[in-house]
KELUM-763125 format. One record per residue (C-alpha): residue number from 0; x, y, z; residue in three letters. Coordinates in steps of 0.001 Angstrom, whole numbers, always signed. Example, Ala and Ser with C-alpha at 12.3 -4.5 7.8 and 13.67 -1.06 7.14 Angstrom:
seq | x | y | z | type
0 | +12300 | -4500 | +7800 | ALA
1 | +13670 | -1060 | +7140 | SER
% end
This chain:
seq | x | y | z | type
0 | +129538 | +68795 | +41548 | UNK
1 | +129303 | +71088 | +38573 | UNK
2 | +132069 | +73270 | +40010 | UNK
3 | +134278 | +70199 | +40555 | UNK
4 | +133859 | +69007 | +36948 | UNK
5 | +134633 | +72506 | +35649 | UNK
6 | +137708 | +72691 | +37869 | UNK
7 | +138934 | +69268 | +36667 | UNK
8 | +138386 | +70307 | +33065 | UNK
9 | +140434 | +73470 | +33569 | UNK
10 | +143186 | +71497 | +35300 | UNK
11 | +143287 | +69017 | +32399 | UNK
12 | +143495 | +71875 | +29917 | UNK
13 | +146309 | +73421 | +31929 | UNK
14 | +148232 | +70144 | +32028 | UNK
15 | +147702 | +69607 | +28294 | UNK
16 | +148933 | +73110 | +27531 | UNK
17 | +151980 | +72694 | +29808 | UNK
18 | +152768 | +69368 | +28148 | UNK
19 | +152471 | +70908 | +24681 | UNK
20 | +154721 | +73837 | +25629 | UNK
21 | +157334 | +71525 | +27203 | UNK
22 | +157394 | +69219 | +24161 | UNK
23 | +157745 | +72092 | +21704 | UNK
24 | +160498 | +73764 | +23727 | UNK
25 | +162370 | +70431 | +23697 | UNK
26 | +161633 | +70092 | +19981 | UNK
27 | +163053 | +73570 | +19234 | UNK
28 | +166175 | +72894 | +21351 | UNK
29 | +166805 | +69534 | +19677 | UNK
30 | +166047 | +70782 | +16169 | UNK
31 | +168346 | +73794 | +16329 | UNK
32 | +171164 | +71765 | +17928 | UNK
33 | +170926 | +68998 | +15322 | UNK
34 | +170675 | +71432 | +12399 | UNK
35 | +173687 | +73437 | +13602 | UNK
36 | +175734 | +70333 | +14426 | UNK
37 | +174959 | +68699 | +11080 | UNK
38 | +175641 | +71872 | +9119 | UNK
39 | +179076 | +72646 | +10633 | UNK
40 | +180092 | +69022 | +10027 | UNK
41 | +178872 | +69170 | +6414 | UNK
42 | +180770 | +72419 | +5864 | UNK
43 | +183997 | +70631 | +6857 | UNK
44 | +183566 | +66896 | +6104 | UNK
45 | +187328 | +66298 | +6088 | UNK
46 | +187618 | +67755 | +9596 | UNK
47 | +184924 | +65348 | +10804 | UNK
48 | +186744 | +62554 | +8987 | UNK
49 | +189920 | +63344 | +10962 | UNK
50 | +187924 | +63199 | +14207 | UNK
51 | +186470 | +59789 | +13245 | UNK
52 | +190062 | +58654 | +12577 | UNK
53 | +190954 | +59721 | +16125 | UNK
54 | +188063 | +57752 | +17630 | UNK
55 | +188830 | +54594 | +15664 | UNK
56 | +192501 | +54785 | +16633 | UNK
57 | +191535 | +55212 | +20305 | UNK
58 | +189366 | +52071 | +20039 | UNK
59 | +192153 | +50125 | +18316 | UNK
60 | +190080 | +49814 | +15103 | UNK
61 | +192769 | +50991 | +12694 | UNK
62 | +191603 | +48375 | +10160 | UNK
63 | +188468 | +50552 | +9693 | UNK
64 | +190473 | +53732 | +9164 | UNK
65 | +190392 | +53611 | +5347 | UNK
66 | +189893 | +57144 | +3987 | UNK
67 | +186884 | +56275 | +1835 | UNK
68 | +185157 | +54607 | +4797 | UNK
69 | +185756 | +57413 | +7293 | UNK
70 | +184812 | +60088 | +4748 | UNK
71 | +181575 | +58229 | +3962 | UNK
72 | +180858 | +58021 | +7700 | UNK
73 | +181556 | +61753 | +8052 | UNK
74 | +179094 | +62719 | +5307 | UNK
75 | +176488 | +60219 | +6560 | UNK
76 | +176712 | +61598 | +10116 | UNK
77 | +176348 | +65245 | +9077 | UNK
78 | +173466 | +64399 | +6731 | UNK
79 | +171656 | +62358 | +9414 | UNK
80 | +172001 | +65096 | +12051 | UNK
81 | +170879 | +67877 | +9717 | UNK
82 | +167988 | +65766 | +8387 | UNK
83 | +166711 | +64809 | +11860 | UNK
84 | +166980 | +68447 | +12943 | UNK
85 | +164906 | +69670 | +10008 | UNK
86 | +162315 | +66919 | +10465 | UNK
87 | +161935 | +67929 | +14120 | UNK
88 | +161720 | +71598 | +13184 | UNK
89 | +158878 | +70953 | +10723 | UNK
90 | +157378 | +68123 | +12845 | UNK
91 | +157520 | +65621 | +9980 | UNK
92 | +156996 | +61913 | +10796 | UNK
93 | +156854 | +62877 | +14465 | UNK
94 | +156789 | +59391 | +16010 | UNK
95 | +159614 | +57949 | +13902 | UNK
96 | +161874 | +61010 | +14017 | UNK
97 | +161494 | +61539 | +17780 | UNK
98 | +162526 | +57901 | +18350 | UNK
99 | +165477 | +58277 | +15978 | UNK
100 | +166567 | +61390 | +17872 | UNK
101 | +166323 | +59526 | +21181 | UNK
102 | +168342 | +56570 | +19830 | UNK
103 | +171040 | +58890 | +18486 | UNK
104 | +171220 | +60919 | +21697 | UNK
105 | +171396 | +57766 | +23832 | UNK
106 | +174328 | +56486 | +21768 | UNK
107 | +176031 | +59901 | +21867 | UNK
108 | +175590 | +60203 | +25635 | UNK
109 | +177106 | +56757 | +26238 | UNK
110 | +179993 | +57677 | +23918 | UNK
111 | +180651 | +61014 | +25646 | UNK
112 | +180457 | +59345 | +29067 | UNK
113 | +183279 | +57048 | +27940 | UNK
114 | +185194 | +60047 | +26558 | UNK
115 | +184732 | +61908 | +29852 | UNK
116 | +186057 | +58945 | +31864 | UNK
117 | +188838 | +57745 | +29528 | UNK
118 | +189788 | +61110 | +27932 | UNK
119 | +191036 | +59617 | +24606 | UNK
120 | +190380 | +62908 | +22764 | UNK
121 | +190380 | +66470 | +24067 | UNK
122 | +187390 | +67570 | +21954 | UNK
123 | +184519 | +65341 | +20864 | UNK
124 | +184037 | +67264 | +17603 | UNK
125 | +180270 | +67667 | +18160 | UNK
126 | +180272 | +71101 | +16532 | UNK
127 | +183353 | +70703 | +14355 | UNK
128 | +185779 | +73593 | +14789 | UNK
129 | +182935 | +76107 | +15205 | UNK
130 | +182536 | +75537 | +18958 | UNK
131 | +185027 | +73632 | +21098 | UNK
132 | +183660 | +72009 | +24262 | UNK
133 | +185498 | +70199 | +27027 | UNK
134 | +184570 | +66557 | +27548 | UNK
135 | +182675 | +67518 | +30703 | UNK
136 | +180687 | +70220 | +28877 | UNK
137 | +179899 | +67772 | +26075 | UNK
138 | +178573 | +65179 | +28531 | UNK
139 | +176396 | +67781 | +30300 | UNK
140 | +175030 | +68968 | +26938 | UNK
141 | +174161 | +65437 | +25852 | UNK
142 | +172421 | +64628 | +29144 | UNK
143 | +170187 | +67697 | +28689 | UNK
144 | +169466 | +66797 | +25042 | UNK
145 | +168717 | +63168 | +25951 | UNK
146 | +166190 | +64353 | +28542 | UNK
147 | +164599 | +66560 | +25859 | UNK
148 | +164538 | +63598 | +23438 | UNK
149 | +162790 | +61417 | +26054 | UNK
150 | +160054 | +64033 | +26502 | UNK
151 | +159525 | +64240 | +22726 | UNK
152 | +159476 | +60460 | +22328 | UNK
153 | +156775 | +60127 | +25029 | UNK
154 | +154455 | +62752 | +23495 | UNK
155 | +155516 | +63064 | +19826 | UNK
156 | +152059 | +64135 | +18605 | UNK
157 | +152225 | +67275 | +20766 | UNK
158 | +154767 | +68705 | +18299 | UNK
159 | +152981 | +71347 | +16245 | UNK
160 | +153292 | +70889 | +12470 | UNK
161 | +154542 | +73830 | +10415 | UNK
162 | +153251 | +72507 | +7086 | UNK
163 | +150595 | +70079 | +5863 | UNK
164 | +151393 | +66389 | +5321 | UNK
165 | +151024 | +66553 | +1537 | UNK
166 | +153734 | +69259 | +1338 | UNK
167 | +156268 | +67528 | +3584 | UNK
168 | +157972 | +65670 | +734 | UNK
169 | +159343 | +68988 | -551 | UNK
170 | +161103 | +69692 | +2764 | UNK
171 | +162418 | +66115 | +2972 | UNK
172 | +163941 | +66099 | -511 | UNK
173 | +165196 | +69673 | -408 | UNK
174 | +166899 | +69096 | +2967 | UNK
175 | +168796 | +66012 | +1758 | UNK
176 | +169840 | +67593 | -1557 | UNK
177 | +170975 | +70804 | +165 | UNK
178 | +173130 | +69205 | +2868 | UNK
179 | +174761 | +66767 | +418 | UNK
180 | +175478 | +69703 | -1906 | UNK
181 | +177146 | +71565 | +985 | UNK
182 | +179391 | +68540 | +1689 | UNK
183 | +180161 | +68083 | -2002 | UNK
184 | +181089 | +71736 | -2468 | UNK
185 | +183358 | +71657 | +604 | UNK
186 | +185144 | +68541 | -644 | UNK
187 | +185706 | +69806 | -4175 | UNK
188 | +186631 | +73358 | -3237 | UNK
189 | +187165 | +74380 | +405 | UNK
190 | +184830 | +74723 | +3414 | UNK
191 | +182417 | +77636 | +2906 | UNK
192 | +183090 | +78717 | +6496 | UNK
193 | +186557 | +78332 | +8009 | UNK
194 | +186486 | +78159 | +11821 | UNK
195 | +190136 | +77160 | +12181 | UNK
196 | +192998 | +79441 | +13347 | UNK
197 | +194411 | +79503 | +9791 | UNK
198 | +191391 | +81116 | +8106 | UNK
199 | +191803 | +83805 | +5438 | UNK
200 | +192654 | +87032 | +7257 | UNK
201 | +194367 | +85296 | +10192 | UNK
202 | +197669 | +86778 | +11343 | UNK
203 | +199923 | +83781 | +12058 | UNK
204 | +202570 | +85933 | +13704 | UNK
205 | +200023 | +87465 | +16086 | UNK
206 | +198374 | +84092 | +16726 | UNK
207 | +201705 | +82672 | +17939 | UNK
208 | +202278 | +85449 | +20472 | UNK
209 | +201864 | +84906 | +24208 | UNK
210 | +200554 | +88126 | +25817 | UNK
211 | +202507 | +89703 | +28630 | UNK
212 | +201319 | +88507 | +32044 | UNK
213 | +199552 | +85457 | +30571 | UNK
214 | +198980 | +82518 | +32873 | UNK
215 | +201962 | +80159 | +32771 | UNK
216 | +201782 | +76351 | +32892 | UNK
217 | +202728 | +74718 | +36175 | UNK
218 | +204571 | +71423 | +36676 | UNK
219 | +205304 | +69200 | +39651 | UNK
220 | +208386 | +66958 | +39594 | UNK
221 | +208786 | +63987 | +41908 | UNK
222 | +211992 | +62005 | +42370 | UNK
223 | +212236 | +58267 | +42991 | UNK
224 | +215238 | +57395 | +45157 | UNK
225 | +216481 | +54245 | +46869 | UNK
226 | +218271 | +53553 | +50174 | UNK
227 | +218940 | +50184 | +51819 | UNK
228 | +216682 | +48459 | +49268 | UNK
229 | +213753 | +50791 | +49982 | UNK
230 | +212340 | +53102 | +47293 | UNK
231 | +210516 | +56352 | +48076 | UNK
232 | +209149 | +59355 | +46176 | UNK
233 | +210254 | +62876 | +47111 | UNK
234 | +209246 | +66335 | +45928 | UNK
235 | +211929 | +68900 | +45070 | UNK
236 | +211523 | +70509 | +48505 | UNK
237 | +211863 | +67144 | +50257 | UNK
238 | +214925 | +65980 | +48305 | UNK
239 | +217053 | +63937 | +50807 | UNK
240 | +220815 | +63774 | +51392 | UNK
241 | +223390 | +62031 | +49215 | UNK
242 | +222984 | +58685 | +50985 | UNK
243 | +219967 | +58079 | +48720 | UNK
244 | +220504 | +56763 | +45171 | UNK
245 | +218612 | +58417 | +42303 | UNK
246 | +216422 | +55949 | +40330 | UNK
247 | +213985 | +58019 | +38253 | UNK
248 | +212012 | +61273 | +38092 | UNK
249 | +208473 | +62066 | +36986 | UNK
250 | +207101 | +65458 | +35858 | UNK
251 | +203360 | +66093 | +35711 | UNK
252 | +201661 | +69230 | +34389 | UNK
253 | +199235 | +70461 | +37048 | UNK
254 | +198063 | +73620 | +35300 | UNK
255 | +197762 | +74245 | +31565 | UNK
256 | +198320 | +77977 | +31425 | UNK
257 | +197767 | +80150 | +28346 | UNK
258 | +197962 | +78378 | +24982 | UNK
259 | +198269 | +80702 | +21948 | UNK
260 | +195765 | +80269 | +19111 | UNK
261 | +198573 | +79053 | +16845 | UNK
262 | +201108 | +77027 | +18802 | UNK
263 | +202295 | +74361 | +16382 | UNK
264 | +203432 | +76250 | +13275 | UNK
265 | +207062 | +75622 | +12319 | UNK
266 | +208865 | +75267 | +9001 | UNK
267 | +212193 | +73455 | +8506 | UNK
268 | +213909 | +73273 | +5113 | UNK
269 | +214413 | +69759 | +3769 | UNK
270 | +217850 | +70364 | +2239 | UNK
271 | +219600 | +72267 | +5062 | UNK
272 | +217393 | +71359 | +8040 | UNK
273 | +217123 | +75079 | +8871 | UNK
274 | +214180 | +76500 | +10857 | UNK
275 | +212792 | +79321 | +8693 | UNK
276 | +209494 | +79869 | +10541 | UNK
277 | +210341 | +83394 | +11666 | UNK
278 | +211664 | +84264 | +8206 | UNK
279 | +208371 | +83184 | +6598 | UNK
280 | +205968 | +84912 | +9013 | UNK
281 | +208069 | +88106 | +9108 | UNK
282 | +208383 | +88355 | +5316 | UNK
283 | +206771 | +91632 | +4218 | UNK
284 | +206536 | +90333 | +670 | UNK
285 | +204246 | +87644 | -722 | UNK
286 | +204784 | +83913 | -294 | UNK
287 | +202896 | +81110 | -2016 | UNK
288 | +202827 | +77933 | +71 | UNK
289 | +201864 | +74659 | -1561 | UNK
290 | +200522 | +72590 | +1354 | UNK
291 | +200492 | +68784 | +1230 | UNK
292 | +200458 | +66676 | +4419 | UNK
293 | +201476 | +63618 | +2361 | UNK
294 | +202750 | +64028 | -1188 | UNK
295 | +202300 | +60297 | -1811 | UNK
296 | +198521 | +60801 | -1361 | UNK
297 | +198339 | +64201 | -3084 | UNK
298 | +196358 | +64778 | -6263 | UNK
299 | +198915 | +65381 | -9031 | UNK
300 | +196443 | +66049 | -11859 | UNK
301 | +196954 | +69811 | -11601 | UNK
302 | +200757 | +69861 | -11514 | UNK
303 | +200851 | +72005 | -14694 | UNK
304 | +198911 | +74781 | -12936 | UNK
305 | +201190 | +74460 | -9893 | UNK
306 | +204318 | +74717 | -12053 | UNK
307 | +202855 | +77787 | -13792 | UNK
308 | +202257 | +79367 | -10387 | UNK
309 | +205891 | +78682 | -9500 | UNK
310 | +206995 | +80376 | -12746 | UNK
311 | +204711 | +83299 | -11879 | UNK
312 | +206385 | +83736 | -8466 | UNK
313 | +209857 | +83636 | -10065 | UNK
314 | +208783 | +86243 | -12621 | UNK
315 | +207644 | +88686 | -9914 | UNK
316 | +210140 | +87847 | -7160 | UNK
317 | +207813 | +86105 | -4726 | UNK
318 | +208637 | +83090 | -2571 | UNK
319 | +207249 | +79644 | -3503 | UNK
320 | +207615 | +76771 | -1034 | UNK
321 | +206008 | +73363 | -630 | UNK
322 | +205200 | +72430 | +2981 | UNK
323 | +204877 | +68705 | +3631 | UNK
324 | +205302 | +66039 | +6285 | UNK
325 | +206546 | +63544 | +3680 | UNK
326 | +209970 | +61917 | +3652 | UNK
327 | +212771 | +62919 | +1275 | UNK
328 | +212065 | +59753 | -706 | UNK
329 | +208415 | +60748 | -1216 | UNK
330 | +209492 | +64278 | -2148 | UNK
331 | +211866 | +62808 | -4758 | UNK
332 | +209034 | +60756 | -6276 | UNK
333 | +206819 | +63871 | -6411 | UNK
334 | +209569 | +65779 | -8240 | UNK
335 | +209993 | +62946 | -10755 | UNK
336 | +206220 | +62758 | -11312 | UNK
337 | +205507 | +66478 | -11667 | UNK
338 | +208804 | +68051 | -12706 | UNK
339 | +208701 | +70290 | -9604 | UNK
340 | +211631 | +72719 | -9312 | UNK
341 | +210451 | +74588 | -6209 | UNK
342 | +211876 | +74087 | -2707 | UNK
343 | +210419 | +71831 | -26 | UNK
344 | +210148 | +72218 | +3743 | UNK
345 | +208850 | +70016 | +6548 | UNK
346 | +205927 | +70965 | +8790 | UNK
347 | +203907 | +68929 | +11260 | UNK
348 | +201269 | +66748 | +9563 | UNK
349 | +198404 | +67823 | +11851 | UNK
350 | +199276 | +71491 | +11327 | UNK
351 | +199181 | +71074 | +7550 | UNK
352 | +195801 | +69317 | +7731 | UNK
353 | +194518 | +72192 | +9858 | UNK
354 | +195837 | +74924 | +7555 | UNK
355 | +193870 | +73787 | +4489 | UNK
356 | +191434 | +70973 | +3677 | UNK
357 | +192970 | +70083 | +329 | UNK
358 | +195896 | +67873 | -657 | UNK
359 | +197576 | +69769 | -2142 | UNK
360 | +196223 | +73214 | -1388 | UNK
361 | +197611 | +76685 | -1982 | UNK
362 | +198015 | +79410 | +653 | UNK
363 | +199003 | +83023 | +19 | UNK
364 | +200914 | +84743 | +2853 | UNK
365 | +201762 | +88406 | +3203 | UNK
366 | +203555 | +89812 | +6229 | UNK
367 | +202538 | +86795 | +8318 | UNK
368 | +198839 | +87028 | +7399 | UNK
369 | +196864 | +84592 | +5249 | UNK
370 | +195518 | +86475 | +2236 | UNK
371 | +194132 | +83605 | +179 | UNK
372 | +193520 | +79853 | +67 | UNK
373 | +192737 | +77617 | -2901 | UNK
374 | +191906 | +73950 | -3375 | UNK
375 | +193874 | +72047 | -6015 | UNK
376 | +190581 | +71893 | -7939 | UNK
377 | +190349 | +75692 | -8163 | UNK
378 | +193899 | +77017 | -8437 | UNK
379 | +194265 | +80574 | -9774 | UNK
380 | +194961 | +80634 | -13501 | UNK
381 | +198152 | +82557 | -14279 | UNK
382 | +200188 | +83370 | -17359 | UNK
383 | +203163 | +85649 | -18128 | UNK
384 | +200602 | +88459 | -18639 | UNK
385 | +198951 | +88022 | -15205 | UNK
386 | +199540 | +91206 | -13172 | UNK
387 | +201410 | +91205 | -9870 | UNK
388 | +199509 | +90279 | -6724 | UNK
389 | +199640 | +93936 | -5614 | UNK
390 | +197816 | +94859 | -8821 | UNK
391 | +195010 | +92321 | -8423 | UNK
392 | +196574 | +89033 | -9530 | UNK
393 | +195610 | +85705 | -7939 | UNK
394 | +192006 | +86623 | -7264 | UNK
395 | +189197 | +84113 | -6894 | UNK
396 | +188492 | +83216 | -3265 | UNK
397 | +187825 | +86522 | -1546 | UNK
398 | +184287 | +85735 | -360 | UNK
399 | +183694 | +86755 | +3238 | UNK
400 | +181837 | +84701 | +5835 | UNK
401 | +179037 | +87272 | +5660 | UNK
402 | +178558 | +86833 | +1912 | UNK
403 | +178616 | +83034 | +2301 | UNK
404 | +175993 | +83285 | +5054 | UNK
405 | +173805 | +85358 | +2715 | UNK
406 | +174194 | +82710 | -6 | UNK
407 | +173153 | +79947 | +2437 | UNK
408 | +170129 | +81944 | +3570 | UNK
409 | +169055 | +82625 | -23 | UNK
410 | +169472 | +78992 | -1074 | UNK
411 | +167962 | +77255 | +1949 | UNK
412 | +166222 | +79348 | +4583 | UNK
413 | +164330 | +81677 | +2216 | UNK
414 | +162796 | +78909 | +23 | UNK
415 | +161622 | +76894 | +3050 | UNK
416 | +160270 | +80021 | +4741 | UNK
417 | +158309 | +80932 | +1608 | UNK
418 | +157052 | +77336 | +1374 | UNK
419 | +155856 | +77465 | +4988 | UNK
420 | +154056 | +80785 | +4448 | UNK
421 | +152444 | +79619 | +1187 | UNK
422 | +151381 | +76335 | +2778 | UNK
423 | +149850 | +78240 | +5701 | UNK
424 | +147883 | +80455 | +3320 | UNK
425 | +146546 | +77424 | +1409 | UNK
426 | +145619 | +75704 | +4671 | UNK
427 | +143765 | +78783 | +5907 | UNK
428 | +141857 | +79150 | +2634 | UNK
429 | +140889 | +75491 | +2692 | UNK
430 | +139624 | +75913 | +6267 | UNK
431 | +137549 | +78966 | +5350 | UNK
432 | +136108 | +77165 | +2304 | UNK
433 | +135074 | +74146 | +4378 | UNK
434 | +133424 | +76386 | +6985 | UNK
435 | +131391 | +78265 | +4370 | UNK
% end
């Protein structure tokens, strides 16, 4: 009898330990996923806004596609994900937060199931441009995370706290302030991390190349023909004799093949309608490109700085060109409003939005490579005395991803790590004092 009770006690302890380990593994998985997902969205709130636009258009809710509304939704989503992730990581308000995580994951899983079936968008945007998943991969990921959320919601108190309850308010407030500051910085300047193909250092010319021997797309064409009032479909190999009358043909892509990193970059002059893409990317000199998807929506407060930059390029023999998807009428209004004397060229709207998250924004090209990018809120200050670009002119946005990562660590991870260590020391001292 004694042996049986001891055995049961050990079994219970084993089950409790297994349950605790399972819950905390799920908690770590959920926390890190939510923190990463929220952070990459906050780093590029405009990119998330574009994705929300896509979803609303697919649902036929264009009335809700106002920029202020979708941008607010973008910032709210990134803040909520990052906040829930940090609360799970520190095991703060365990019951409430685990239920919130389950509710969010349930909604996301239903959404991605619809995306997987209907295929309205090719990428759900879960991790911004940092990681691109297929709709099938996204659904599988969300099923796993929902299962983890269910386990946490059943046993929320098994999550081990990292800090005491009376210190949790610091983490809560610091988390919210930090992630909103990240979004605010990205909106005013540019995203601190650029995961898109047009990041600083990218070689556009190289990104457009298709390597030799790359997998080619495959297509199947079927022909619809009619004879004696009867219509039939035929493949190219089965094409019948001339007694059949051609009605229609249908071509379907059966295999995607290799798609270059940059496959949608083209520039056509507004005045002559000439394609100058190759001329731009092959130019061994410097080119300043003023990028504005829609000039009618562009911020024109800084037109004096833009005009000074144009004068600077004329002084030193560089190219200055405004890339836009706007009509000639809109371009004319921009010229009247700002006194612009530089040339304009048309580029695809989506491409321009991908190149830079600012309207307008400035891009510096040299020999087909992107050497610099500036928001309209932080344009380089030039004057007739500013040296040539080769001699160090137009500096101001040369921070690498590594240096930005160090800044993020110093501003967020280090303070919270020190707080956790200090809180642990205080907790241990309090425990020793109570024991003595």
